[in-house]
N, C-alpha and C positions, 0 to 999 in steps of 0.2 A: 346216302351211300350204304350199300350192304356189303358185308364182309365177303371177300373172295376166298377166305380160308381162316383157320383158327389163329389166335395170337401166337407169336413166335417166342421161343426161349433162346436167350443169348448167354453164352458162357465163354470165359477166358480161363485157361488152365496154365499157370506159369508162363504166360504168353509175353513175347517181346518182339520188337521190330527195330532194326537198325538200317537207316537209309544207306544205299551203296556208297554215297559220297561222304558219309559221316563216320568218325571213329566211335563216338559215343552213341549209346542206344537211346532212341527217342522214348522207348518204353521197355521195361524189362521185368520179368518175374511177376507180372500182375495176374491175380486170380480173382474172378468175380462171377457171380451167377445171377442173372436177371430172369425171373419167372414170367411165363406168358401173362400178358395183361398188366404187368407192373408199369408204373409211370415214374421214371427215374430222372432226377436232376443231377447231372454229373458236374462236379465242381473241382477246382484246383487252381493253383497259381499258374501264371503264364509259363508255358514250356513244360508243364508237368506230364504231358502226354495224353490229355483228354481227346484232342482231335485224332490222334493216331489210333487210340482205342476205338473210337467211333468208326474210323475208316476200316479198321480191322473187322469189326462186326459187319460193315457194309461190303466187305470183300473187294475193296477197290485199291489195295496197296500194290498190286502187281506181283510179279514172280521174282525168282532169284536174281535176275538181272537188275532189279530195282532196289533190292535190299535183302537183308538176312533176317530170317524168322526163327523164333524158338517157341517151344510149347505149342498150344493149340488155341484157336479162337473158333467157336462153333455157333451155328444157327440150327436149332432143332436137332442137335447132336451130330450134324455134318459140318465139314469144313466150310467156313463162311465163304471162301472164294469159289466154292462149287455150287452155291445156291443162287438161283436167279428168281427175282420177283417176290421173294418173301420179305425183303428188307428194302425200304425206300429211304433215301438219305438226301438231306439238304446240306451241301458243303458250306464252309465258312465264306467262300467267295462265290457268289451266285453267277458271276461271269463264266466260271469254269463249268457250269451246268447248262448254260444257254447253248443249245445245239442247232436249232433250226431258225430260219429267218423270220417266221411269222409266229405270233403268240399262240394261236390255236394249234398249229402243227407241233410246236414245242411241247405243249401240255400233252398232246396225244402221243408223243414219241414213245414214252415208256409203255403205254397200253398197247401200241402196235407191236412192240417187241415181245410182249407177253401173249400175243395172239388173241386179244380181246376182239369180239365181233364189232364190225364197223359202226353199226347203229348204237351199240353200247358205248363205244369210245366217245362219240360226240356228246352224248348226254352226260357222261362223266366229265368231259372237258368243261362244259358249261357250268355244271354244279361246282366243280373244283375252283374255277375262277370266281364264281359268286362267293364261295366260302371264304376265300382269302381277300376279298374286297378289291380285286384287280378288274376295274370296270373299263376295259378297253376293247376295241374291236378285235375279232379273231385274226384279221389280216394285218393287225398293227405290227410294224417292224420291231423285232426284239431288240435291235440295236438302238432304237429310239427311246427305250425305257430308261428310267432313272435307276440308280443302284437299289433303292428301296423297292421299286416295282419289280426289278429282276429277282429280288428275294421272294416276293409273293409269287412270281411266275414259277420259280423252282419248287416252292412248296405246293403249288397247284399241281405240278407234274407228279409229285410224290403222292398226293392225296388221290389223284385220278387212278393210280395203279392199285389202290386199296391193298397195301402190303400188310403182312402180319406184324411188322415192326416198323416204326417211324423213328428215324434218327435225325436229329436237328442240331447243327453246329452253329450257334449264335444266330438263330433265325430272325431275330428282331434288331440286330446290331445297327442297321442303317435305316431304321424305321422311325417315323414320328410317333409321339405317344398314342395317338388314335390308331395308327397302324399296328403298334405293339399289341393293343387290346384286340384288334380285329384278327390278327394272326393267331394269337393265343386262343381266342374263342373258336377260330376255325379248326385248330388242332384238337381242342377239347371236344368239339362237336363230332369230329371224325373218330375220335377215340370212343365216344359214347355209342356211335353207330356201328363201329367195327370191333371194338374190344381190343384193338391193336396194342402191342407193347410200345412204350415210348421211352426214348433216352434223349434228353435235351441238354446241351451245353449252353449256358447263358450266364451273363454277368448281371442282367436285370432280374435278380432273383425274385423280387416281390411279385412281378407279373405272373410267374409260373407257380407260385406256392398254392393257389387254389386248384391247380391241375395235378400236381405230382403227389405221390404217396411215399416216396423214398428219396433220400439224398445220399449220394456216394461222393466222397472227397478223395482225390488222388494226391499223393505227395511223393517226395524222393527220400530214399534212405541209401545214401551212397550211390551206387550204380543201379540200384533196383527201384522199381516203382511199388509203392505200398498204398493200400487203402487206409487212410488215416482216420476216416470216419465213415460210418454206414448206419443209417437208421431212418426213422421218421423225420420230417422237417423239424418238428419240435425238439426231438432228441439231439439232432446235429446242430441246428442253428441257434437254439436257445441255450442248451446246456453247455455247448462247446464253442459258442460264437466268438468269445474274446480270443481264445486260443487260435481259432482258424483265421480270424481277422489279422492277427500278427503275421501269419504265414502268407498273407496276400489274398485270401479268399474274400470275396464280397459277401458280407453278412449284414442283413438289415439291423439298424441300430448301432453299427460300428463303422461310421463313415471315415474315409481317408482324410488325411490332413490337407488343408488348403494353404496356398502361399499367402504371404502378406499382401495387403493392398498396395497399389502404386504410391510411392512417397512423393512424387512430384507430378504436376499436370502434364498433359500431352504437349508435344513440341510442334515443330513445323509440319506442314502438310507434305505427305509423300505421294499420295495418289488421290485424284479427284475425278468423280464422274459427274456428268451433266446431262440430264434427260436421257440416260442410257437405257436402251432396251437391248435384251440379249437373246441369242438364238444359237442353236447347233446347226440349223439348216437355213441358209440364206432365204429370206422372205417369209420365214415362219417364226416370228418372235414368240418367246415363251414367258418372259417376265420383264417388268419395268413399267414406266421409266423410273430410274434411280438417279437422284442427285445426292451424292455422298462424298465425304472426305475420310481418308485414313491418315492419321498423324503419327509421327515418331513417338514412341513411348506409350502407345495406347493399343488396346485390344478391341477388335470389332468382331461380333458374332453374326453370321448370316444364318437365320433360323426360319423355319416354316415347314409346311407339310411336304411329304414325298411328291416328287414330280413337279414341284412349283417352279424350279429353275435355279435353286440355290447353288448347285455345283457349276452351272453354266455362268452365273454371275461371277463366282469366284475365279473361274478359268479366264473370263474376259478381263477382270481386274488384274490378273496375273500376266496378261499379255500372250496367252496361249491360243485364244481364239478371238476373232474380230467381233466387235459390237455390231448389232443390227442397225441401230440408230443412236443418235446422241454421241457422246465422246467419253473417252478415258484419257486422262492426262497425268503424266508423271511430273512432279516438280523438278526444278533444277537441282535441288538437293539430292534427289534420287537418280535422275537420268544423267546428270553430268552433261556431256556433249552429245548424248544420243537424242533421237527424236522424242517429242513429247508423248507420242503414242507407243506404249510398250509392245504392242503387237508388231511393230516394225523393227524391234530390236533383234539382233542376232542372239543365238543361244548363249554365246560367250558373254554378251552384255547382260543377259538375264541372270547368269550364274551368281554374280555378286550383288545384284540389285533386288530381284524378286525370286525367292525360292518357293517352290510349289510342292505340296504333297497331295497326290491324287487319291480319290476315294478307294480305288482298288490298288493295293500295294504291288501286285504282279505287273501292273502296267508300267512300273518304273524300274524293275529289276533288270540289270544288264550284264553283270559280271558273274564269274563262276564261284567266287567266294565272298563272304561278308566283308572281309578286309578290302578286297579289290573294289567292291561296290562303293565303299566310303572314299576310296582314293580317286574315283573317276573325275569328280568335279575339281578337286585341288590340282590334279594332273593337267586337266584342260586349261587351268589358269596359269600353268607353267611354274608351279611352286617346286622347290627343291625336294629331293627325296626325304631329307630330314624334316622339313616342314610338313610334308604329307604324313610321315610316320607319327609326328607329334599330334597332329590333328586327329588322325584316325584312332590312335591309342586312347586319347582323351574321350572321344565319343563312344568307343567300345566299352570303356569302363562306366561312363556315366549312364549309358542306356542299357546296362546289363547284357551286353552282347559279346564280351571278351571271350567267354568259353566257346562261342560260336564263330570266332574270327575266320577259321578256315573252312567253315561249312558252306555248302551250296545254299544260296538264299532261298531257293524254292523248297527246301526241306524244312524251313523254319515254321513255327506255328504262326497263326494269323497275327497274334499280338506281337511276336518277335519281328515279323515282316513289317508291321506298322512302325515299330521303333527303329528298324533299319532304314526305312524310307525317310523318316524324320531326321535321323542322324546324317544320311547322305545329303539331304538338303542343307543341314546346318554346317556341313564340312566346308562349304564355300563362303560361309558367313555373310549371307545376304542382308540387306538393310530392311527388307520387308518380307514377311512370311504369309503364304496363303495355304492353309491346312484344311483338307477336307476330311472330316471325321478323325481328328488327330488321336483320339483315345480309344478307337476301335480295338477290341480284343484284349484290353489290358486288365490285369488283376488289380486289386485295390492298391497294392504297393507300387506297381509300375505306373498306374494312373496318377498317383500322387507325385511320383518323381517326374513324370512327363509334363504334368501341368506346372510343377515348380520350375522345370527347365524353361518352358515357354514363357512363364512369368518373368524369369530372370533375364531372358533375351528382350522382352518388352521393356523391362526396367533399364536395360543398357541402351535403349533408344531405338529399337526396331519397331516397326509397325506390324501388328499381328492381325490377320483375318482368319477366323476359324469358322468353318461351315460345320454345323453340328446339330444333332438332336439331343445331345447330352446337356441338359439345362444346368447341371452342376458345373460343367466346364465354363459356361457363361458366367455363372455366379463366382466361381473360384478365380477367374481371370479379371473380374470386375469389368466385363466386356460390355460395350455399347451394342445393342442389338439392332440389326437391320432385318425387319420382317418381310419375307417374300410371301405374298398371298398365293393361295391356290389358283 
């Protein structure tokens, strides 16, 4: 790829943003200057405003009806919201960037909006898809892609536009280890070819250290956002690593605490599969056969490469989609008087039996406030107002969501949305949990707290199924792994 323009300069001058539905500012009084061609790793604890700053540079936050702005955020000296085509951005949730029905059209969409010649568009599309390792047909349905494949698709769309700045918000969060390396290398190659400026938010710091030349760390000082560290990777991560780790920043060599191992063996069988093959579209199996059991008091991890069918297996075990062949059976201990097949249960029956956290948090958000979101399940079970209040207050505190209780769930950071969906699932106290990428978007402190919470629920006798690429989650939960082959 050749550069369509020079690298972009990004600046924030006393800038802040407050969502229209929030009293507190997501980001305030932040000042930072990123020179053309710099490659910046942007770090900070969950909720520190990293994604908001990136969206400010990308000019995608909207106008006065969506929030209040202070100060200025600039691209090449002009208001970021007035610039088109100079900045390409991959958002935290790739579903929000999937626009068209077919892969090729989706990658071409940005180029078409920039007026790129038709012949050039399709050569860019092919090259971008090759760079990110998304080896699918151009007419493949975007809705048929896995979460990890959609992340690659979004990145391909950005690379095809050849912007002056590339902004990436957790671009490898749902990718397998091989995919992480492929995407990192694709970005590095694009930077070498174009000289574009890079700002990347990522918790997998080690993967990006060979690419970046500067690390900026955001933190809070009362109601203001401050840059608590800024320098080379060595200056920031080695010289101040211990201090930053305490604040929740992921720092190599400073791992978060792990929970204790289970103190007793697993108990009775809750869910059993026999020769199960799974599919999203009837007649098109994607994985299997699986003959497995999930027991009370144990954790099971579903692992494997992107697109292998891990999420589909989890959804089938959770009773949300039907198996293609074979069977899923719930034990009497789990089902009570219900059918042995969880897919035949009512939503109310599922509430207290199998709780599910989907890969994309937005797919589960229903209410106007965080508190109301947590109350949906308990209210559907007919609990009293006091019982609902007690449960929601406990979860708000335990998952660091109390200060956001009256916020609109859609204005939360990705990590906060993940903790909210976990909390909403736990509010009904199900006997079995199916969690798709449960630690997505977490800083090291909230990661440790979330893993400890899952471990404590396991030790109380629940069965836990975690679909994850985070091998530390597998080890920390002492989970038995189910490998799903490509």
